[in-house]
C-alpha positions as a printed NumPy array, in Angstrom:
array([[  1.744,  26.522, -12.017],
       [  2.724,  24.591,  -8.962],
       [ -0.44 ,  24.204,  -7.683],
       [ -2.249,  24.415, -11.648],
       [  0.306,  20.673, -11.401],
       [ -1.438,  19.884,  -7.737],
       [ -5.434,  20.418,  -8.943],
       [ -4.559,  18.341, -11.634],
       [ -2.707,  15.63 ,  -9.957],
       [ -5.599,  15.861,  -7.961],
       [ -7.735,  15.248, -10.054],
       [ -6.252,  12.159, -11.623],
       [ -5.984,  11.061,  -8.069],
       [-10.167,  11.824,  -8.322],
       [-10.061,   9.812, -10.818],
       [-11.192,   5.945,  -8.938],
       [-13.963,   7.38 ,  -7.627],
       [-16.109,   7.656, -10.234],
       [-14.415,   5.322, -12.967],
       [-15.824,   1.176, -12.494],
       [-15.694,   0.011, -10.203],
       [-16.569,   3.315,  -8.623],
       [-17.456,   4.519,  -5.713],
       [-20.013,   6.886,  -7.29 ],
       [-19.658,   6.366, -11.075],
       [-19.752,   8.506, -13.6  ],
       [-19.666,   7.338, -17.663],
       [-16.772,   6.214, -19.564],
       [-16.507,   9.344, -21.908],
       [-16.395,  11.944, -18.644],
       [-13.36 ,   9.669, -17.2  ],
       [-11.593,   9.661, -20.436],
       [-12.104,  13.463, -21.141],
       [-11.048,  14.347, -17.96 ],
       [ -7.266,  11.711, -17.541],
       [ -6.341,  13.054, -21.001],
       [ -6.807,  16.56 , -20.065],
       [ -4.83 ,  14.89 , -16.697],
       [ -2.217,  13.791, -18.791],
       [ -2.017,  16.949, -21.578],
       [ -1.193,  18.866, -18.483],
       [  1.448,  17.288, -17.363],
       [  2.741,  17.029, -20.721],
       [  2.375,  20.211, -21.143],
       [  4.55 ,  20.339, -18.157],
       [  6.847,  18.399, -18.883],
       [  7.724,  19.706, -21.764],
       [  8.159,  23.761, -20.243],
       [ 10.575,  22.079, -17.925],
       [ 12.221,  20.544, -21.003],
       [ 12.854,  24.308, -22.602],
       [ 14.517,  26.06 , -19.421],
       [ 16.791,  22.773, -18.46 ],
       [ 19.327,  22.058, -20.007],
       [ 19.267,  19.323, -22.806],
       [ 22.136,  16.622, -20.846],
       [ 21.   ,  17.576, -17.451],
       [ 17.21 ,  17.094, -18.272],
       [ 17.923,  13.25 , -20.048],
       [ 19.833,  12.597, -16.861],
       [ 16.418,  12.995, -14.467],
       [ 14.775,   9.41 , -13.418],
       [ 11.777,  12.123, -11.753],
       [ 11.142,  13.351, -16.026],
       [ 11.844,   9.962, -17.289],
       [  9.019,   7.646, -14.852],
       [  7.099,  11.023, -15.87 ],
       [  6.995,  10.112, -19.305],
       [  6.916,   6.489, -18.578],
       [  3.002,   7.026, -16.505],
       [  2.435,   9.274, -19.348],
       [  2.508,   6.144, -22.132],
       [  0.656,   4.02 , -19.987],
       [ -1.515,   5.438, -19.05 ],
       [ -2.345,   6.862, -22.854],
       [ -1.568,   3.277, -23.899],
       [ -4.387,   1.713, -21.741],
       [ -6.893,   4.162, -21.382],
       [ -6.956,   3.481, -26.029],
       [ -6.59 ,  -0.525, -24.951],
       [ -9.362,  -0.245, -22.412],
       [-11.235,   2.093, -24.807],
       [-11.291,  -0.687, -27.865],
       [-11.933,  -3.275, -26.17 ],
       [-15.098,  -1.928, -24.04 ],
       [-16.432,  -0.896, -27.926],
       [-15.784,  -4.1  , -28.683],
       [-18.243,  -5.51 , -25.176],
       [-14.901,  -7.089, -23.624],
       [-14.645,  -6.633, -20.361],
       [-10.439,  -5.852, -18.938],
       [ -9.171,  -3.766, -16.139],
       [ -7.02 ,  -0.374, -15.856],
       [ -3.688,  -1.404, -15.122],
       [ -2.386,   2.348, -15.029],
       [ -4.326,   2.901, -12.12 ],
       [ -1.184,   2.125, -10.191],
       [  0.703,   4.605, -11.495],
       [ -1.3  ,   7.862, -11.214],
       [  1.126,   8.847,  -7.875],
       [  4.085,   9.456,  -9.507],
       [  2.608,  11.941, -10.791],
       [  2.544,  13.53 ,  -7.275],
       [  5.943,  12.218,  -6.329],
       [  8.346,  12.48 ,  -9.44 ],
       [  7.29 ,  16.331, -10.749],
       [  9.95 ,  19.077,  -9.607],
       [  7.005,  20.384,  -6.798],
       [  6.619,  17.647,  -5.019],
       [ 10.592,  17.785,  -2.854],
       [  8.942,  17.862,   0.001],
       [  6.739,  14.246,  -0.936],
       [ 10.426,  13.185,  -2.192],
       [ 11.388,  13.345,   0.723],
       [  9.142,  11.986,   2.757],
       [  9.179,   8.837,   0.039],
       [ 12.624,   8.405,   0.046],
       [ 12.836,   8.424,   4.004],
       [ 10.445,   5.713,   4.048],
       [ 12.397,   3.803,   1.087],
       [ 14.851,   3.877,   2.853],
       [ 13.496,   2.462,   6.419],
       [ 12.071,  -0.854,   4.757],
       [ 15.727,  -2.768,   4.819],
       [ 16.377,  -1.801,   8.476],
       [ 13.598,  -2.49 ,  10.037],
       [ 13.342,  -5.902,   8.04 ],
       [ 15.351,  -7.649,  10.782],
       [ 12.169,  -6.737,  13.264],
       [  9.101,  -7.201,  10.688],
       [ 10.97 , -10.904,  10.155],
       [ 11.462, -11.844,  14.213],
       [  7.729, -10.329,  14.154],
       [  6.808, -13.387,  11.376],
       [  8.82 , -15.987,  13.161],
       [  6.926, -15.619,  16.441],
       [  3.833, -15.539,  14.32 ],
       [  3.987, -18.585,  13.337],
       [  6.142, -19.875,  15.412],
       [  2.346, -19.623,  17.786],
       [ -0.233, -20.79 ,  14.383],
       [  1.932, -24.008,  15.195],
       [  0.963, -24.684,  18.12 ],
       [ -2.189, -23.442,  18.039],
       [ -2.286, -25.973,  15.532],
       [ -1.196, -28.613,  17.517],
       [ -3.211, -27.431,  20.318],
       [ -6.539, -27.353,  18.511],
       [ -6.639, -28.666,  14.884],
       [ -7.512, -32.157,  16.816],
       [ -9.721, -31.042,  19.399],
       [-12.953, -31.163,  16.553],
       [-13.825, -27.423,  17.332],
       [-15.962, -25.683,  16.513],
       [-16.486, -21.533,  15.125],
       [-20.044, -20.596,  16.076],
       [-20.188, -21.036,  11.648],
       [-19.967, -24.649,  12.731],
       [-16.535, -24.572,  10.624],
       [-13.701, -26.183,  11.365],
       [-11.878, -24.606,  14.318],
       [ -8.336, -24.228,  13.852],
       [ -7.577, -27.087,  11.838],
       [ -6.014, -25.505,   9.099],
       [ -1.928, -23.493,   9.007],
       [ -2.466, -20.88 ,   6.827],
       [ -5.667, -20.043,   8.218],
       [ -4.594, -20.165,  11.918],
       [ -1.513, -17.796,  10.496],
       [ -4.361, -15.35 ,   8.821],
       [ -6.883, -15.019,  12.676],
       [ -3.436, -14.424,  14.784],
       [ -1.892, -11.834,  12.243],
       [ -4.938,  -9.868,  12.331],
       [ -5.366, -10.97 ,  16.261],
       [ -2.186,  -8.392,  16.407],
       [ -4.731,  -5.423,  15.108],
       [ -7.388,  -6.81 ,  18.052],
       [ -9.801,  -7.171,  15.519],
       [-11.117, -10.571,  15.38 ],
       [-10.459, -10.735,  19.026],
       [-11.966, -12.339,  21.464],
       [-14.15 , -13.951,  18.565],
       [-11.133, -15.563,  17.157],
       [-11.115, -17.842,  21.15 ],
       [-13.895, -18.029,  22.214],
       [-14.55 , -22.137,  20.562],
       [-10.971, -23.016,  23.14 ],
       [-12.501, -20.43 ,  25.485],
       [-15.497, -22.455,  25.634],
       [-14.231, -26.032,  24.874],
       [-11.824, -24.594,  28.584],
       [-10.423, -21.656,  29.764],
       [ -7.073, -22.195,  30.517],
       [ -6.507, -22.187,  26.588],
       [ -7.649, -17.724,  27.072],
       [ -3.661, -18.595,  28.821],
       [ -2.267, -18.764,  25.782],
       [ -4.065, -16.314,  23.934],
       [ -3.274, -13.564,  26.214],
       [  0.054, -14.458,  25.893],
       [  0.119, -13.974,  22.351],
       [ -1.531, -10.731,  22.468],
       [  0.771,  -9.503,  25.147],
       [  3.576, -10.467,  23.195],
       [  3.198,  -9.662,  19.814],
       [  0.749,  -7.092,  20.109],
       [  2.043,  -5.005,  23.313],
       [  5.897,  -6.084,  23.176],
       [  6.476,  -7.043,  18.733],
       [  4.462,  -3.614,  17.615],
       [  5.452,  -1.521,  20.118],
       [  9.641,  -2.296,  19.247],
       [  8.285,  -3.019,  15.422],
       [  6.811,   1.378,  15.736],
       [ 10.269,   2.478,  17.839],
       [ 12.251,   1.505,  15.036],
       [ 10.254,   3.163,  12.246],
       [ 10.365,   6.653,  13.971],
       [ 13.628,   6.308,  15.033],
       [ 15.052,   5.139,  11.362],
       [ 12.663,   7.336,   9.535],
       [ 13.344,  10.017,  11.676],
       [ 17.514,   9.818,  11.184],
       [ 16.908,   9.319,   7.716],
       [ 14.991,  12.843,   7.238],
       [ 17.23 ,  14.409,   9.861],
       [ 19.36 ,  12.991,   7.09 ],
       [ 17.486,  14.534,   4.077],
       [ 16.809,  18.02 ,   5.111],
       [ 20.345,  18.459,   6.399],
       [ 22.625,  18.113,   2.986],
       [ 20.787,  16.18 ,   0.384],
       [ 18.729,  18.284,  -1.891],
       [ 16.149,  16.828,  -4.548]])
């Protein structure tokens, strides 16, 4: 039963590869039949669980409620999408975002729920570090706007360089990952090599210091909650 449940959960999640827009598109009828089959298996599994569980316990378990709501939402969305498709009306399968609920909320997924709960409990404790990091990015973006915004610099594509604050925030946020390095600093570097010091300072503070602190806080808090959960909390 557990292996069957996991197989159909995997099959249901894999449909995203074959539904429009898809990597390997299949006809809508094929994907819809597979999804209906998966939802049918989930419903049977839920009914089987209801048969062997006292009624008051079954209906107080939020996991069961989440699975039932996800099944109803998926069926409703599938029916509406199919009806609109008959009349050539374009729409979006919004219920696909609820499919991971099946992976988390079935009784067999106890370990996944523990990991998910640890991640959820870790978020409030890393908020302060994240806000401090974002404050640093925003301040450096403001400095970049003042340094480069009025010098009529241009990018390699001929676009204005660092004249829009929100675009600067995005570029510097990406720079934390070094994905746009050194391209993002080249217009300023070509104007004066001294401006490279601004980007070097930014990378040292935000990439090497803040990201290390952020990773340490995430790891320590996640491990702490995981130890507490395995020590005494049962799903």
